[in-house]
N, C-alpha and C positions, 0 to 999 in steps of 0.2 A: 501695407505690407508687414509693418511691425506687428499689428494685430493678428495677422494670419500666422506669423511665426510663433507668436505667443500662444495661439490656439493649439498649434501642432505640438508645442512643448507640453501643454497641459495634457493632451491626449497621450503623449508618450509616457509622462510621469504617472498618469492614471493607469496605464496598462501595466506598469511595473507592480502596482499594488492590487490589481484586480485581474490577474491572469486567469483566463478560462480555458478549459479544454473540452473538446468533443470526443466522446468515446462510445463504443458499441461492444456490449457483451453478448455473445451468441453461444447457444448451446444445442447440442444434439443429444437427446436422451434415448439410449438404446431400448430401455424397458420403462416407459413412462408411468406404467401402472395407474394410480389414481391422480397423478400430478396434472393439474389443469392450469396452474398460474405460476409465473416466475416473479420473484421479488429481488430487489437490490436495495441495500441500506448502506449509507455512508454518513456516519455521524460527523457533524461539522468540526473541522480542525480548530475553529476559533469559537470560544464561548459567546453565546448570544446570536450567532449566525444560524440560518436554517439548515436542518439536516437534509440529506438527499434520500428520498423514499420513492421508489418506482415499483409498480406492479403491472404486469402485462399478461394477457391470456396466451397460453401456449397454442401453437399451430401444429397440431399433430404431435410429433415427437420433437419439435423445435421451439426455441424461444429466442426473443431478441429484445434486449434492453439497451436503449440508446438515449443519451442526454448530453447536456452541456453542464459543466460544473466549474465552480470557482475554486481555485487552489488556495485562496486566502494567503498568498504570499509564500506558500510551501512549495517544495519541489515535487512532492507526490501526494496523492490522496488515496487512502485505502477504503475498503468496505467489505461487504460480503453478500452472497446471494443464497437463496434457498427456494425450493419448489414446494407447492402445497395444492391440495384439492380445493381449498378455500380461496376466494378472491377478495374477501372482506377483512383480511388481517390488517390491523392499523399499526402505525409506527409505535404508538403507546404500548400496544400489546407486545411487540417485539422487545422494546426497552424493558418492560416488566419481566419478561422471560429471562433476559440477561441479568437484570438486577436480582432476581430470585435464584440466580445460578441454575436455572433449568436449561439454559442455552449457554454455551461457552464459545465465543468467537475464536476460531483457531483450534477448537477442541471438539465441539459437537459434530458428529458425522453429517448432519443435515445442513450444516453451514459451510460455505466455501469462501475462504478469505481471498480477496482479489485486490488489485489496484485499478483505479479508474483509467483504463487504457483499452485500446482495441484488443479483443481476445475472443477466440473461438474454442469451445470446450467440447470434448467428447465425454459423456457421462454414461456410465453403465447402469448405475442405480440411483434413482432420484432421492433415496433416503441415505445415501453415502456419497456426498459430493466431494469428500476429501480426496478420493482417488481419481477424480476427473482428470483427463489428459488434455494438455494444451496442443491443439492441432494447427492453430494459426495465431499469429500475434503474441500477446502476453509476454513481452520482453521483460518487464520488471518482475512479473510473477515467476517467470523462469529463473531469473537472477536470484530471487528469494530462495527458490529450491536449491540452486547451486550453492548459496551461502550456508544453508542448513547442512548440505553434504560437506562443505568445507569445514564447518565446525566439527562434524563428526570425525573428519580426517585430521583435525588439528592443523589445518592449512589456510587459516583465514587471511593471513597477509598475502598469500598467493592469490586468493580470490579478490582482494582489494586491489592489488596491482593489475589484475586482468580486467577489472571493472572500475577503474579509477575515476571515471566521470559519471558513475551511476549513483543516484540518490539511495539506492538499496545498500551500496557499500558504505555510504556515510552513515546510514541508520545503524548498520552493524558495528561500526566504529563506536558510535554513541552508546550502544548496548554494553560495551565492555568497560566503560569508564568506572562503574561502581566496584569493579574488581581490582582497580589499580593498586590499592594499598594492602592487598592480601599477599603475604610473602609466598613466593613460589607458585603463585596461581598460573602464571603464563609459561611455566617451565616446559609443559608438554606441547605448547603451540610453536608455530614458526615465527613468532614475534615476541618481543620482550616487554612491551608496554603499549597502552592505547595510543601514545604519541607516535610510536613507530608506525602504527596502522594509519593514523591521521596523516603522517608525512607522505604516504603513498597515494593519497587522494589528488585529484586534479585541482589546479588553481581555481577553476570555476566553482567547484564545490567548497573549497576552503573560503572563498570570498562571498558565498552565499549567506543569507541570514542564518540558516540552519548550521552551516559549516562554522561560522563564527560562534554560534552558541555551543557546539560541541567543543571547540577549542577552549572556550571559556571554562567549561566544566573540567576539562583535562587540567587546565592550569590551576583550578581551585583545588583539585584532588592532590596536586603536587605540593600544596602548601603545608 
């Protein structure tokens, strides 16, 4: 009986350090043009671990990218998708384009930043994925869009309070730490410091590995 309990304990501890998620990224392309293949890339969040690289042929004007991924102890894992007429593009080729600044993740029109989560997208133009609309799922990606709007409206604290248990909110808090010691920087916002933003997060996020790392950085900036 003791051996059985010990085995269960090992499984539980292992699950904490090797959390995996299943996700499906689906797209409907209104005007597919020459697009024949869909790609998904997610660089490993931990150095030395394998990157995620998927390529699937499109079925008419639709594509489906589905896999299981390890979060490597993180709360979220991001990536990007793109469409192409070629089906033989390699991960090395993609990395080379990014390194040479031919492609900018989050900037190039042909790349669409996503989180590894269930999401269905409506795409008008295969060469401009930035304007793709979320028609199902995509909870975290929608929250990212909401965060960007909150930044434009200078109401980030409001966003964090409304999404207090979201890893996206935690990420946005972390992004503001580097501005902590700039006099008057937060004057136009609805908060006065990164610590105020951090205080609005849920206890679950604060007690997470990433949450503790953000708190440590805030404390270091205050010294």
